[in-house]
C-alpha positions in Angstrom: 91.6 142.6 101.3 87.8 142.1 102.8 87.3 140.1 106.0 84.9 136.9 106.0 82.8 135.3 108.2 82.6 131.4 109.0 78.9 130.1 107.8 78.7 127.8 110.6 79.7 129.8 113.6 79.8 133.5 112.1 83.6 133.8 113.2 85.9 136.2 111.3 88.1 134.5 109.1 90.8 135.1 106.6 91.6 134.6 102.7 94.4 132.1 103.6 92.1 130.1 106.1 91.0 126.3 105.6 90.0 126.2 108.9 87.9 128.1 111.3 89.5 128.5 114.3 86.4 129.0 116.1 84.5 126.1 115.7 86.8 123.7 113.9 84.9 123.3 110.5 87.0 122.9 107.3 86.8 125.9 105.3 86.7 126.2 101.4 86.3 128.8 99.1 83.9 128.8 96.6 84.2 130.1 93.0 81.0 131.4 92.5 80.9 133.8 95.6 85.1 133.8 96.2 83.8 133.4 99.7 84.3 130.5 102.5 82.0 127.9 103.4 82.2 125.4 106.3 82.4 122.0 104.6 80.9 118.7 105.9 82.1 115.3 104.4 79.3 113.7 102.8 81.1 110.1 102.8 84.6 108.7 102.0 84.8 109.4 98.5 86.5 113.1 98.8 83.0 115.0 98.1 82.4 117.8 100.7 79.0 119.6 101.3 78.6 123.1 102.4 77.0 123.7 105.5 75.3 126.9 103.9 73.5 125.8 100.9 74.1 121.8 100.9 76.2 122.4 97.4 78.7 119.8 96.4 82.6 120.2 96.4 85.7 118.7 96.4 88.8 120.3 97.4 91.1 121.6 94.6 93.7 119.1 93.5 96.6 121.1 95.0 95.5 121.4 98.5 97.4 118.6 99.7 101.0 119.3 98.1 100.2 123.2 98.5 97.7 123.9 100.6 95.3 125.5 98.1 92.4 126.5 99.8 89.6 126.5 97.0 86.9 124.4 95.7 85.7 122.9 92.7 82.3 122.1 92.0 81.8 117.9 92.6 79.7 117.4 89.7 82.4 119.0 87.4 85.5 117.5 85.6 87.8 120.1 87.1 90.5 118.9 89.2 92.3 122.3 90.0 90.5 125.3 91.3 90.0 128.5 88.9 93.1 130.1 90.2 95.6 126.7 90.0 94.5 126.2 86.5 96.8 128.9 85.2 99.7 127.2 86.3 101.6 125.4 83.0 104.7 124.8 85.1 105.4 123.8 88.7 108.8 122.9 90.5 109.3 119.1 91.2 106.9 117.5 93.6 109.9 115.9 95.3 111.6 119.0 96.3 110.8 119.9 99.6 111.7 123.6 99.5 110.3 124.2 96.2 106.9 122.8 97.5 106.9 125.1 100.8 107.8 127.8 98.3 104.8 126.6 96.1 102.6 127.4 99.3 103.6 130.8 99.7 103.1 131.8 96.1 99.9 130.1 95.9 98.7 132.1 98.5 100.1 135.4 96.7 98.5 134.2 93.4 94.9 133.6 95.5 95.0 137.3 96.4 95.9 138.1 93.2 92.7 136.8 91.3 90.7 137.7 94.4 91.7 141.5 92.8 90.9 140.6 89.3 87.0 138.8 90.8 86.6 142.2 92.2 87.2 144.3 89.7 85.3 142.0 87.4 87.7 141.8 84.8 87.7 138.3 83.0 91.3 136.6 82.9 91.1 133.2 80.9 93.5 130.5 81.1 95.8 129.2 78.2 93.4 126.7 77.7 90.5 128.7 78.0 92.0 131.1 75.3 95.5 130.4 73.5 96.0 133.8 72.5 94.8 135.6 75.2 94.9 133.7 78.2 96.9 134.0 81.2 99.8 131.1 82.6 102.4 130.9 85.4 105.7 129.1 84.8 106.9 128.6 88.2 110.4 127.3 88.3 113.4 126.1 90.3 117.0 127.3 89.9 119.1 125.4 87.7 122.1 123.2 88.8 124.7 123.4 85.6 127.2 120.5 85.0 130.0 122.9 86.3 128.1 123.2 89.6 127.4 127.1 89.1 123.5 127.6 89.8 121.7 129.3 86.5 118.9 131.4 88.5 115.4 131.6 87.1 114.5 135.2 85.7 110.9 136.5 86.8 109.2 138.1 83.4 106.4 138.0 81.1 106.1 137.2 77.6 102.8 136.4 75.5 100.6 135.5 78.3 103.0 133.4 80.3 104.1 135.0 83.6 107.8 133.2 84.9 108.5 133.4 88.6 111.5 132.0 90.3 110.2 130.0 93.2 113.8 131.1 94.9 111.5 134.0 95.4 109.5 132.7 98.2 112.2 131.9 100.3 112.8 135.3 102.5 116.4 135.4 102.7 116.8 134.6 99.0 114.5 137.4 98.3 116.1 140.0 100.6 119.4 139.2 98.9 117.8 139.8 95.8 115.9 143.0 96.6 119.4 144.3 98.1 121.6 143.5 95.1 118.9 144.9 92.5 118.2 148.0 94.8 114.1 147.3 94.9 113.3 147.9 98.5 109.8 146.7 97.9 110.6 143.4 96.3 107.4 140.8 97.3 105.8 138.1 96.0 102.5 140.0 96.1 104.6 142.5 94.1 105.8 140.7 91.6 102.5 139.0 90.5 101.1 142.5 90.3 103.8 143.9 88.4 104.5 140.7 85.9 100.5 140.6 85.1 100.7 144.4 84.5 102.6 143.4 81.4 99.7 141.2 80.6 96.8 143.5 81.3 99.4 145.8 79.3 99.0 143.6 76.0 95.3 142.9 76.8 93.6 146.7 77.2 96.4 148.8 75.6 97.9 147.0 72.5 95.0 144.6 72.2 92.4 147.4 73.0 93.6 150.3 70.7 94.5 152.5 73.5 98.6 152.6 72.1 98.2 156.8 71.2 96.7 157.4 74.7 99.2 155.1 76.5 102.0 157.1 74.9 100.9 160.6 75.7 101.0 159.5 79.4 104.1 156.9 79.5 105.8 157.6 76.3 107.1 155.6 73.3 107.2 152.0 74.4 108.7 151.3 70.8 112.5 152.6 72.2 115.0 149.8 72.3 114.0 147.5 75.7 117.1 145.8 76.0 119.3 149.0 75.7 116.8 150.7 78.0 117.3 148.1 80.9 121.1 148.0 80.4 121.3 151.6 80.7 119.3 151.6 83.7 121.4 148.6 85.3 124.2 150.5 84.1 123.7 154.1 85.5 120.8 153.9 87.7 117.6 156.0 87.3 117.7 159.8 85.9 117.9 162.7 88.5 114.8 163.6 90.0 113.3 160.4 89.0 110.8 160.4 91.8 108.4 163.4 90.1 107.5 161.0 87.7 107.7 157.6 88.5 106.6 155.3 91.0 109.7 153.6 91.7 113.3 153.8 90.2 112.8 150.7 88.0 109.6 152.6 86.5 112.3 155.0 84.9 113.6 152.4 82.6 111.2 152.2 80.0 107.3 152.9 79.4 106.5 149.3 79.3 108.1 149.0 82.9 106.6 152.3 83.8 102.9 150.6 83.0 104.0 147.6 85.0 105.2 149.6 87.7 102.0 151.5 87.8 99.6 148.8 87.5 101.1 147.2 90.4 100.8 150.5 92.3 97.3 151.1 91.6 96.5 147.2 92.9 98.4 148.5 96.3 96.2 151.3 96.5 92.9 149.4 95.8 93.6 146.3 98.2 94.7 148.8 100.8 91.8 150.9 100.7 89.8 147.7 100.4 91.3 146.5 103.9 90.7 149.7 105.4 87.3 149.9 105.0 86.8 146.2 105.9 88.3 147.1 109.7 85.9 150.5 109.6 89.0 152.7 109.6 87.9 156.3 110.1 90.7 158.8 110.2 90.2 162.6 111.1 93.8 164.1 110.7 94.4 167.1 113.0 96.4 170.0 112.1 94.4 170.6 108.8 92.2 174.1 108.3 88.6 173.8 110.4 86.8 173.0 107.2 88.5 169.8 106.2 87.0 166.2 106.4 88.2 163.2 107.5 88.2 160.0 105.8 85.7 157.5 106.5 87.0 154.3 104.3 82.8 153.6 103.3 83.4 153.3 99.5 84.1 149.8 97.8 87.4 150.4 96.0 87.4 147.8 93.7 83.8 149.1 92.1 84.9 153.0 92.5 84.5 154.3 88.9 86.3 157.6 89.7 89.7 157.8 90.3 89.4 161.2 92.5 87.9 159.2 95.2 90.5 156.8 95.2 93.4 159.6 94.8 91.9 161.4 98.0 91.6 158.7 100.3 95.0 157.5 99.5 97.2 160.0 101.3 95.2 160.4 104.1 95.2 156.3 104.8 99.3 156.2 104.3 100.0 159.3 106.4 98.3 157.5 109.6 99.7 154.0 108.9 103.1 155.8 108.8 102.6 157.8 111.7 102.0 154.5 113.6 104.5 152.4 112.2 107.0 155.4 113.3 105.4 155.0 116.6 106.6 151.5 116.9 110.2 152.8 115.4 110.0 151.0 112.1 110.4 152.5 108.7 107.8 154.5 106.9 104.8 151.8 105.7 104.9 154.1 102.7 107.7 156.2 101.7 106.1 157.7 98.4 104.9 160.8 97.3 102.4 160.8 94.4 103.0 163.8 92.1 100.4 165.3 89.6 102.3 163.2 87.1 102.3 159.9 88.8 98.3 160.6 89.7 97.8 160.9 85.9 99.4 157.4 85.4 98.0 155.9 88.1 94.5 157.8 86.6 95.2 155.9 83.0 95.3 152.4 84.7 92.3 152.9 86.6 90.1 154.2 84.0 91.3 151.1 82.1 90.6 148.7 84.7 86.9 150.1 84.8 86.2 149.8 80.8 87.5 146.5 80.8 84.8 145.1 83.9 82.5 142.4 82.2 
């Protein structure tokens, strides 16, 4: 995630900010630039003026209940911002815990769509495109008549991503992470994984790339339910690390693609963040003619996957070393093998080809 600046005082602000901590101005993120602007009220009618160019805006309709910091054009008809318009179902507004969960989910959603915009891939809502659109059902667990809790299962089907609101609770997510053996279970990771299924539909199935996909990931027509049952009963195959980015990826080609898609998003966004902070590395212990890493390219616009593949391990080795110096586990305990790199390259080429 790149850094932003307040256009009133030039102080550094982050994507989650709704106010500048230096000058105190209210901030809103514009849909036309995907960047922040300092706001001043036009009157008492809920319209805000950008200090940068005087353009007129309203806060997203989810600003008050869920803390959304995006803007909608004051002269338009939209009530919700370009991210929140993807919501099809949300938890009841009288559920305090659900509202707090929605605030956390909203941050992850805005981060997700920022990546899509940086890539230049179009992601319509279901209202804009009932067939190829994307929507989110954000659901709370249901209490059954017998007193049992019926948990919501996170998943994707036909452009609808279902996410359990309980995943926003750190303790509950940690419990599910341990129970399911998924050590890197995060809200943003969930969204990246589930939208990976959506993009498989759009870019592989509908994009005429099934044969190319099977050459890299295998035959997706294998019984999906039986594959997941086998995975949860027996675990991943021995030596899965050689070909899969996670144990879950080994369960079925669809899940392999979604996990690889999410991993590719992790790579690109982390390299983008490194670039924003001006990170430059020159690893010791290498041959005299080896080159250090200066992350001075735009990871979201880089067409050549080899550039990302070269930069990524150098960055992760450095960050792992920093974590170890603080007595923490490795930030990135993975090895990108040639087979995994081929899958990541496949995803990268899909994204490049989908840019508008």
